[in-house]
C-alpha positions in Angstrom: 0.0 0.0 0.0 1.2 3.5 -0.9 0.0 6.9 0.1 -0.9 9.4 -2.5 -1.8 13.0 -3.0 -4.2 14.0 -5.8 -5.0 17.4 -7.4 -8.5 18.8 -7.8 -9.0 16.8 -11.0 -8.0 13.5 -9.3 -4.6 13.2 -10.9 -1.7 11.8 -8.8 0.7 14.5 -7.6 2.8 12.6 -5.0 3.3 9.0 -4.0 5.1 7.8 -0.8 5.5 4.6 1.1 4.9 6.4 4.4 1.9 8.7 5.3 2.6 12.4 4.7 0.9 15.7 5.3 -1.5 16.5 2.5 -2.0 12.8 1.4 -5.5 12.3 0.0 -5.7 8.5 -0.5 -4.0 5.1 -0.6 -3.4 2.7 -3.5 -2.3 -0.8 -3.8 1.2 -1.1 -5.2 0.0 -3.1 -8.1 -2.8 -0.6 -9.0 -2.8 0.2 -12.7 -3.0 3.9 -12.2 0.1 3.8 -9.9 2.1 1.7 -12.3 1.3 4.2 -15.1 2.3 7.1 -12.9 5.6 5.5 -12.0 6.3 4.7 -15.6 5.7 8.3 -16.5 8.0 9.5 -13.7 10.8 7.2 -15.1 10.3 8.7 -18.6 10.5 12.2 -17.2 13.7 11.4 -15.3 15.2 9.9 -18.5 14.3 13.0 -20.5 15.8 15.3 -17.8 19.0 13.2 -17.8 19.2 13.5 -21.6 18.7 17.3 -21.4 21.3 17.5 -18.7 23.8 15.6 -20.8 23.1 17.8 -23.9 23.5 20.9 -21.7 27.1 20.0 -21.0 27.7 19.4 -24.7 26.0 22.7 -25.6 28.3 24.6 -23.2 31.3 23.6 -25.3 29.4 24.6 -28.5 28.6 28.0 -27.1 32.3 28.5 -26.0 33.4 27.8 -29.5 30.7 30.0 -31.0 31.8 33.0 -28.9 35.4 32.3 -29.9 34.5 32.3 -33.6 32.4 35.5 -33.3 35.2 37.3 -31.5 37.8 36.1 -34.0 35.7 37.3 -36.9 35.1 40.6 -35.3 31.3 40.2 -35.1 31.5 40.9 -31.4 34.2 42.0 -29.0 35.1 40.0 -26.0 34.4 43.1 -23.9 30.8 43.2 -25.2 30.1 40.2 -23.0 29.0 40.8 -19.4 31.8 40.6 -16.8 30.5 37.3 -15.3 30.4 35.7 -18.8 34.0 36.9 -19.5 35.2 35.5 -16.2 33.6 32.1 -16.8 34.8 31.8 -20.4 38.3 32.9 -19.3 38.3 30.3 -16.4 37.2 27.5 -18.8 39.7 28.5 -21.4 42.5 28.3 -18.9 41.3 24.9 -17.7 41.1 23.6 -21.2 44.6 24.9 -22.0 45.9 23.2 -18.9 44.3 20.0 -19.9 45.9 20.3 -23.3 49.2 19.1 -21.8 47.3 16.0 -20.5 45.8 15.1 -23.9 47.6 11.7 -23.9 45.7 10.7 -20.7 42.2 11.7 -22.0 40.1 9.8 -24.5 38.0 11.5 -27.3 35.3 12.4 -24.8 37.8 14.4 -22.7 36.5 12.8 -19.5 37.4 9.2 -19.9 40.8 8.2 -18.6 42.7 5.7 -20.8 
């Protein structure tokens, strides 16, 4: 048996194994509605993990994009906000320091060989 909280339309909002403040009902763990809700929660977690992974990749793309725009004179480095300049500078320094360690890193830059 699990404890649940439903919204005004009767949709599941929260599920827990222990009673909690605001719970509105209980359901058997094998209940079809609960299983569907748990499946949906897993799908949401998987999508969020995918987004998080692509966020890390996009950071590198944006760094390179800023570099190209600055090198072509489309923008000046000083046009960027101070906080952005500091972060880009810090990452550039870290990347250059890692350049000397390139023999230790795989293609993904995070996998040790």
